[in-house]
C-alpha positions as CSV (number, residue, x, y, z in Angstrom):
1,X,15.3,40.2,23.8
2,X,12.6,38.8,26.2
3,X,11.7,35.1,26.4
4,X,8.4,35.6,24.5
5,X,10.3,37.1,21.6
6,X,12.8,34.3,21.7
7,X,10.1,31.7,21.7
8,X,8.4,33.4,18.8
9,X,11.5,33.5,16.7
10,X,12.4,29.9,17.6
11,X,9.0,28.8,16.4
12,X,9.3,30.7,13.1
13,X,12.5,28.8,12.4
14,X,11.1,25.3,13.1
15,X,10.8,22.9,10.3
16,X,7.0,22.2,10.8
17,X,4.6,25.1,10.3
18,X,2.4,25.8,13.3
19,X,-0.8,24.7,11.5
20,X,0.7,21.3,10.7
21,X,1.9,20.7,14.3
22,X,-1.8,20.4,15.4
23,X,-2.6,17.7,12.8
24,X,-2.5,14.0,13.5
25,X,0.6,12.2,12.3
26,X,-1.3,10.2,9.7
27,X,-2.9,13.3,8.2
28,X,0.4,15.1,8.1
29,X,2.1,12.1,6.3
30,X,-0.8,12.0,3.8
31,X,-0.5,15.7,3.0
32,X,3.3,15.4,2.7
33,X,2.9,12.5,0.2
34,X,0.4,14.6,-1.8
35,X,2.8,17.5,-1.9
36,X,5.7,15.2,-3.0
37,X,3.4,13.8,-5.8
38,X,2.5,17.3,-7.0
39,X,6.2,18.2,-7.0
40,X,7.0,15.1,-9.0
41,X,4.2,15.8,-11.4
42,X,5.4,19.4,-12.0
43,X,9.0,18.2,-12.4
44,X,8.0,15.5,-15.0
45,X,5.8,17.9,-17.0
46,X,8.6,20.6,-17.0
47,X,11.2,18.0,-18.1
48,X,9.1,16.6,-21.0
49,X,7.9,20.1,-22.1
50,X,11.5,21.3,-22.3
51,X,12.6,18.2,-24.1
52,X,9.7,17.8,-26.6
53,X,7.1,20.5,-26.4
54,X,8.7,23.8,-26.9
55,X,6.2,26.1,-28.6
56,X,3.6,23.5,-29.5
57,X,0.5,24.0,-27.3
58,X,-1.2,20.8,-28.3
59,X,1.8,18.7,-27.6
60,X,2.2,20.4,-24.2
61,X,-1.4,19.5,-23.4
62,X,-0.7,15.9,-24.5
63,X,2.4,15.8,-22.2
64,X,0.3,17.1,-19.3
65,X,-2.4,14.5,-19.8
66,X,0.1,11.6,-20.3
67,X,2.0,12.6,-17.1
68,X,-1.2,12.7,-15.1
69,X,-2.3,9.3,-16.6
70,X,1.1,7.8,-15.9
71,X,1.1,9.0,-12.2
72,X,-2.4,7.6,-11.7
73,X,-1.8,4.2,-13.2
74,X,1.8,3.2,-13.1
75,X,4.4,2.5,-10.5
76,X,7.3,5.0,-10.5
77,X,10.2,2.9,-11.9
78,X,13.0,3.7,-14.3
79,X,11.5,1.3,-16.9
80,X,8.1,3.0,-16.7
81,X,9.6,6.4,-16.9
82,X,11.6,5.4,-20.0
83,X,8.3,4.0,-21.5
84,X,6.6,7.4,-20.9
85,X,9.5,9.2,-22.5
86,X,9.4,6.9,-25.5
87,X,5.6,7.4,-25.8
88,X,5.9,11.2,-25.8
89,X,8.8,11.0,-28.2
90,X,6.7,8.9,-30.6
91,X,3.8,11.3,-30.4
92,X,6.1,14.2,-31.2
93,X,7.6,12.3,-34.1
94,X,4.1,11.4,-35.4
95,X,2.9,15.0,-35.2
96,X,6.0,16.2,-37.0
97,X,5.5,13.7,-39.8
98,X,1.8,14.7,-40.2
99,X,2.9,18.4,-40.5
100,X,5.5,17.5,-43.0
101,X,3.0,15.6,-45.2
102,X,0.6,18.5,-45.1
């Protein structure tokens, strides 16, 4: 293996992709924070959909909207997450009651 091939393979194994290595540190940090936030959003949506919204499209849309609203307006604390969970649970209960009445 020649040195150019070794350098190429070493750069492929690095933790930072080549297009990120040319960015400023502030921009890289901002993009990483956005990526973490998107991962958190996806994780919360998946968690609540699995817990409350199986098969109910309108409740899944409600969950999506509530998670987005939560992430835009609240600090991420255990208490706030419990409040979000209770809010979604109450909405599911209310919808089930309405269906039972009809």
